[in-house]
C-alpha positions as semicolon CSV with decimal commas, in nm:
position;residue;x (nm);y (nm);z (nm)
1;M;2,983;0,552;-2,102
2;L;2,646;0,414;-2,166
3;P;2,620;0,098;-2,396
4;Y;2,555;0,183;-2,768
5;S;2,577;-0,081;-3,050
6;T;2,466;-0,109;-3,404
7;V;2,125;-0,279;-3,551
8;E;2,239;-0,592;-3,764
9;Q;1,898;-0,702;-3,838
10;L;1,530;-0,616;-3,803
11;R;1,331;-0,909;-3,832
12;Y;0,998;-0,922;-3,808
13;G;0,739;-1,277;-3,853
14;H;0,375;-1,449;-3,897
15;V;0,242;-1,658;-3,705
16;T;0,258;-2,030;-3,808
17;N;0,249;-2,374;-3,658
18;Q;0,527;-2,535;-3,913
19;D;0,701;-2,826;-3,782
20;Y;0,527;-2,745;-3,396
21;F;0,240;-2,905;-3,232
22;F;0,146;-2,528;-3,141
23;R;0,136;-2,163;-3,334
24;T;0,424;-1,963;-3,284
25;G;0,583;-1,607;-3,384
26;I;0,921;-1,719;-3,338
27;E;1,003;-1,746;-3,713
28;K;1,086;-1,408;-3,818
29;K;1,255;-1,288;-4,151
30;P;1,491;-0,978;-4,172
31;T;1,381;-0,635;-4,305
32;D;1,567;-0,281;-4,368
33;K;1,362;-0,082;-4,222
34;V;1,026;-0,109;-3,978
35;S;0,807;0,147;-3,843
36;V;0,719;0,093;-3,474
37;T;0,411;0,148;-3,311
38;A;0,331;0,128;-2,931
39;L;0,225;-0,235;-3,011
40;G;0,590;-0,304;-3,137
41;F;0,680;-0,351;-3,529
42;V;0,432;-0,346;-3,801
43;G;0,352;-0,636;-3,968
44;D;0,491;-0,843;-3,627
45;E;0,266;-1,130;-3,539
46;Q;0,201;-1,249;-3,194
47;A;0,104;-1,646;-3,150
48;E;-0,104;-1,611;-2,813
49;T;-0,311;-1,313;-2,606
50;F;-0,044;-1,305;-2,364
51;H;0,220;-1,261;-2,593
52;G;0,291;-0,923;-2,715
53;G;0,139;-0,590;-2,559
54;I;0,251;-0,289;-2,489
55;E;0,540;-0,389;-2,240
56;R;0,630;-0,652;-2,451
57;A;0,633;-0,443;-2,746
58;V;0,967;-0,514;-2,944
59;L;1,235;-0,776;-2,830
60;Q;1,597;-0,787;-2,802
61;F;1,869;-1,040;-2,796
62;D;2,281;-0,999;-2,791
63;C;2,399;-1,202;-3,122
64;H;2,711;-1,260;-2,975
65;Y;2,564;-1,560;-2,773
66;Y;2,479;-1,742;-3,092
67;A;2,866;-1,850;-3,139
68;Q;2,846;-1,957;-2,790
69;L;2,572;-2,127;-2,784
70;Q;2,665;-2,337;-3,115
71;Q;2,978;-2,495;-2,929
72;L;2,751;-2,543;-2,644
73;F;2,520;-2,727;-2,785
74;P;2,671;-2,861;-3,137
75;A;2,406;-3,090;-3,244
76;S;2,140;-2,788;-3,262
77;A;2,448;-2,588;-3,435
78;S;2,299;-2,422;-3,730
79;L;1,972;-2,342;-3,542
80;F;2,163;-2,069;-3,322
81;V;2,214;-1,823;-3,614
82;S;2,058;-1,447;-3,543
83;G;1,701;-1,426;-3,516
84;G;1,700;-1,746;-3,360
85;Y;1,524;-1,665;-3,036
86;G;1,233;-1,497;-3,202
87;E;1,381;-1,135;-3,176
88;N;1,324;-0,829;-3,358
89;L;1,637;-0,627;-3,302
90;V;1,933;-0,812;-3,368
91;V;2,219;-0,613;-3,208
92;A;2,583;-0,702;-3,066
93;G;2,714;-0,625;-2,687
94;M;2,434;-0,529;-2,545
95;N;2,297;-0,768;-2,305
96;E;2,173;-0,864;-2,006
97;H;2,453;-0,738;-1,751
98;N;2,502;-0,389;-1,929
99;I;2,114;-0,337;-1,969
100;C;1,897;-0,222;-1,705
101;I;1,516;-0,192;-1,624
102;G;1,420;0,170;-1,701
103;D;1,678;0,242;-1,963
104;K;1,602;0,458;-2,247
105;I;1,695;0,386;-2,565
106;A;1,748;0,582;-2,868
107;V;1,790;0,443;-3,188
108;G;1,637;0,566;-3,542
109;S;1,289;0,801;-3,483
110;V;1,254;0,574;-3,208
111;M;1,249;0,616;-2,799
112;L;1,217;0,252;-2,619
113;E;1,247;0,205;-2,247
114;V;1,326;-0,167;-2,103
115;A;1,025;-0,326;-1,947
116;Q;1,117;-0,667;-1,821
117;P;1,346;-1,016;-1,897
118;R;1,157;-1,246;-2,172
119;Q;1,071;-1,520;-1,983
120;P;1,176;-1,818;-2,181
121;C;0,959;-2,079;-2,248
122;F;0,913;-2,461;-2,364
123;K;0,934;-2,373;-2,718
124;L;1,286;-2,268;-2,754
125;N;1,314;-2,631;-2,661
126;H;1,124;-2,755;-3,004
127;R;1,286;-2,460;-3,185
128;F;1,635;-2,537;-3,085
129;K;1,568;-2,925;-3,076
130;E;1,727;-2,948;-2,763
131;P;1,492;-3,027;-2,428
132;T;1,692;-2,838;-2,197
133;I;1,781;-2,484;-2,404
134;S;1,486;-2,326;-2,178
135;R;1,619;-2,368;-1,878
136;Y;2,005;-2,316;-1,952
137;S;1,879;-1,978;-2,098
138;Q;1,677;-1,885;-1,802
139;D;1,956;-1,988;-1,576
140;N;2,252;-1,817;-1,756
141;S;2,058;-1,508;-1,838
142;K;2,096;-1,577;-2,190
143;T;1,729;-1,473;-2,286
144;G;1,686;-1,144;-2,455
145;W;1,451;-0,870;-2,267
146;F;1,158;-0,634;-2,372
147;Y;1,067;-0,257;-2,430
148;R;0,776;-0,028;-2,453
149;V;0,764;0,204;-2,700
150;L;0,824;0,530;-2,565
151;Q;0,791;0,701;-2,885
152;E;0,691;0,573;-3,268
153;G;0,854;0,573;-3,523
154;D;1,092;0,431;-3,782
155;I;1,414;0,207;-3,702
156;N;1,674;0,127;-4,014
157;V;1,931;-0,137;-4,027
158;N;2,259;-0,013;-3,930
159;D;2,123;0,263;-3,715
160;E;2,307;0,339;-3,410
161;I;2,121;0,213;-3,109
162;R;2,209;0,395;-2,791
163;V;2,109;0,403;-2,378
164;I;2,051;0,795;-2,318
165;E;1,923;0,779;-1,987
166;R;1,955;0,476;-1,670
167;P;1,762;0,576;-1,383
168;Y;1,837;0,212;-1,214
169;P;2,193;0,145;-1,264
170;Q;2,142;-0,121;-0,990
171;W;1,908;-0,317;-1,141
172;T;2,030;-0,493;-1,457
173;I;1,792;-0,725;-1,639
174;A;2,027;-1,041;-1,516
175;T;2,032;-0,900;-1,137
176;V;1,666;-0,908;-1,189
177;Q;1,672;-1,239;-1,345
178;H;1,873;-1,335;-1,012
179;Y;1,586;-1,223;-0,774
180;L;1,337;-1,376;-1,025
181;Y;1,476;-1,785;-1,027
182;I;1,742;-1,792;-0,767
183;E;1,780;-1,579;-0,458
184;T;1,387;-1,590;-0,453
185;D;1,414;-1,530;-0,069
186;N;1,566;-1,207;-0,071
187;L;1,317;-0,986;0,115
188;A;1,481;-0,647;0,048
189;A;1,528;-0,690;-0,347
190;T;1,168;-0,911;-0,352
191;T;1,083;-0,547;-0,194
192;A;1,212;-0,293;-0,408
193;L;1,109;-0,492;-0,729
194;A;0,755;-0,499;-0,610
195;Q;0,791;-0,134;-0,601
196;L;1,010;-0,020;-0,932
197;P;0,780;0,129;-1,132
198;E;0,969;0,109;-1,469
199;L;0,947;-0,278;-1,411
200;G;0,669;-0,472;-1,630
201;A;0,316;-0,536;-1,453
202;E;0,372;-0,885;-1,524
203;V;0,714;-0,964;-1,395
204;R;0,647;-0,656;-1,082
205;G;0,356;-0,877;-1,010
206;V;0,554;-1,188;-0,954
207;F;0,729;-1,039;-0,628
208;Q;0,437;-0,899;-0,516
209;H;0,262;-1,197;-0,491
210;R;0,545;-1,310;-0,290
211;L;0,538;-1,025;-0,043
212;E;0,156;-1,097;-0,024
213;S;0,167;-1,488;-0,015
214;N;0,522;-1,599;0,082
215;E;0,478;-1,832;-0,181
216;V;0,812;-1,883;-0,471
217;E;0,603;-2,012;-0,813
218;D;0,705;-2,344;-0,981
219;W;0,895;-2,284;-1,335
220;N;0,907;-2,592;-1,403
221;S;0,554;-2,681;-1,642
222;R;0,681;-2,341;-1,820
223;L;1,036;-2,472;-1,881
224;E;0,945;-2,806;-2,012
225;S;0,772;-2,965;-2,344
226;L;0,410;-3,037;-2,254
227;I;0,247;-3,367;-2,180
228;K;-0,077;-3,451;-2,439
229;L;-0,400;-3,558;-2,248
230;E;-0,740;-3,691;-2,404
231;M;-0,992;-3,444;-2,244
232;R;-1,410;-3,512;-2,276
233;V;-1,597;-3,189;-2,273
234;V;-1,804;-3,260;-1,956
235;K;-2,014;-2,949;-1,942
236;I;-2,062;-2,656;-2,148
237;V;-2,228;-2,282;-2,003
238;V;-2,322;-1,982;-2,230
239;E;-2,254;-1,719;-2,059
240;S;-2,291;-1,393;-2,289
241;A;-2,387;-1,445;-2,664
242;T;-1,995;-1,455;-2,710
243;I;-1,871;-1,645;-2,453
244;K;-1,897;-1,998;-2,330
245;R;-1,718;-2,203;-2,056
246;F;-1,557;-2,554;-2,166
247;Y;-1,517;-2,832;-1,844
248;L;-1,272;-3,064;-1,946
249;S;-1,165;-3,372;-1,781
250;R;-0,946;-3,677;-1,840
251;T;-1,073;-3,929;-2,077
252;D;-0,870;-4,213;-1,814
253;L;-0,996;-4,026;-1,491
254;G;-0,669;-3,939;-1,374
255;A;-0,541;-3,652;-1,188
256;L;-0,490;-3,359;-1,384
257;P;-0,146;-3,155;-1,386
258;S;-0,164;-2,868;-1,121
259;F;-0,150;-2,483;-1,239
260;S;-0,084;-2,175;-1,088
261;A;-0,245;-1,799;-1,187
262;G;-0,182;-1,714;-1,533
263;A;-0,169;-2,103;-1,670
264;H;-0,256;-2,179;-1,995
265;I;-0,346;-2,522;-2,150
266;T;-0,313;-2,574;-2,563
267;L;-0,617;-2,748;-2,741
268;K;-0,512;-2,955;-3,066
269;L;-0,872;-2,884;-3,216
270;P;-1,020;-3,228;-3,458
271;N;-0,975;-2,910;-3,733
272;G;-0,633;-2,926;-3,702
273;L;-0,576;-2,593;-3,534
274;K;-0,398;-2,563;-3,209
275;R;-0,511;-2,293;-2,968
276;S;-0,411;-2,191;-2,639
277;Y;-0,660;-2,078;-2,374
278;S;-0,609;-1,931;-1,989
279;L;-0,752;-2,191;-1,731
280;C;-1,028;-2,025;-1,494
281;D;-0,981;-2,087;-1,142
282;S;-1,163;-2,439;-1,116
283;A;-1,343;-2,517;-0,781
284;V;-1,424;-2,841;-0,937
285;E;-1,230;-3,155;-0,845
286;G;-1,048;-3,318;-1,177
287;V;-1,169;-3,048;-1,428
288;Y;-0,995;-2,803;-1,631
289;Q;-1,208;-2,466;-1,718
290;I;-1,172;-2,258;-2,016
291;A;-1,375;-1,951;-2,120
292;V;-1,353;-1,898;-2,494
293;Q;-1,478;-1,582;-2,645
294;Q;-1,572;-1,601;-2,970
295;A;-1,365;-1,343;-3,214
296;R;-1,451;-1,199;-3,529
297;D;-1,193;-1,197;-3,695
298;S;-1,131;-1,591;-3,549
299;Q;-0,919;-1,771;-3,777
300;G;-1,132;-2,128;-3,721
301;G;-1,019;-2,182;-3,331
302;S;-1,275;-1,980;-3,163
303;Q;-1,548;-2,034;-3,399
304;Y;-1,460;-2,411;-3,407
305;M;-1,524;-2,408;-3,059
306;H;-1,847;-2,210;-3,037
307;Q;-2,012;-2,424;-3,306
308;Q;-1,874;-2,778;-3,366
309;V;-1,759;-2,884;-2,993
310;N;-2,040;-3,051;-2,777
311;V;-2,078;-3,239;-2,469
312;G;-1,900;-3,584;-2,506
313;D;-1,666;-3,440;-2,763
314;V;-1,272;-3,559;-2,686
315;L;-1,000;-3,277;-2,721
316;S;-0,604;-3,322;-2,726
317;V;-0,508;-3,093;-2,455
318;Y;-0,141;-3,040;-2,358
319;E;-0,105;-2,987;-2,005
320;P;-0,095;-2,628;-1,861
321;A;0,222;-2,398;-1,918
322;N;0,261;-2,200;-1,609
323;F;0,336;-1,842;-1,776
324;F;0,294;-1,603;-1,477
């Protein structure tokens, strides 16, 4: 029989800094009913441009894990409660070992499809005040997973949630994570996952990159809390009416932490805002490059970068996080 359960909570939230040094949408509040579009729960905000999207539209997590986590990490027990991982769907009994890539899920009037495992990052360490929880979650397949939305509609608390179609029973979330993080040299699995169409492009691209480069990723910077650097703006290039490229180097002239494709740095701006920007490939040794587009609806981040930041200014920069 295919897995089924009941929706215990529906959660959505707004972006906040609260006690963190970064913006986050992990703090969500419960609601009795939500409308779901291709981009997820209506009203649910994402902190960064590399979060969310059609293949990260809805996050589910097995709430049975919280009791286990309370026992394993007693100092943070009060934080391990439903919604702690920032999930949208709080459901018991559906987990990484019985949910597969490509599963079609019926809940309320919505149809979902399992797209990819959630990739935990250092933000969980801060959320739970436990520096090892992100790595523990990854290594033990307690991460949750993302859905794409096949049919928009509404979901209510206590609605049944059921797997109605399973095209790939061999590819549970936990199995994909095994080859993603542990048995990274399995050529047969890497080849199969690189070609699995229902697997989210983000994760599928990791396996494709391994085939092309014969290289395996270093996940450490994604899992560990970041170090803050003091960096000076050494050059600004106006690339268009709305885009500026900023060149940053360490004020102490020390070596810069390495980064891989998909990495971001977080800037703490003098106006108190913190914003993450993608790192551009840099041919200039000792320099990070970021391209910042001034957004029309900017809440002060890109506007400040474009209008207030000048060559010679010193910014606080958190070292790269390699999110794929």
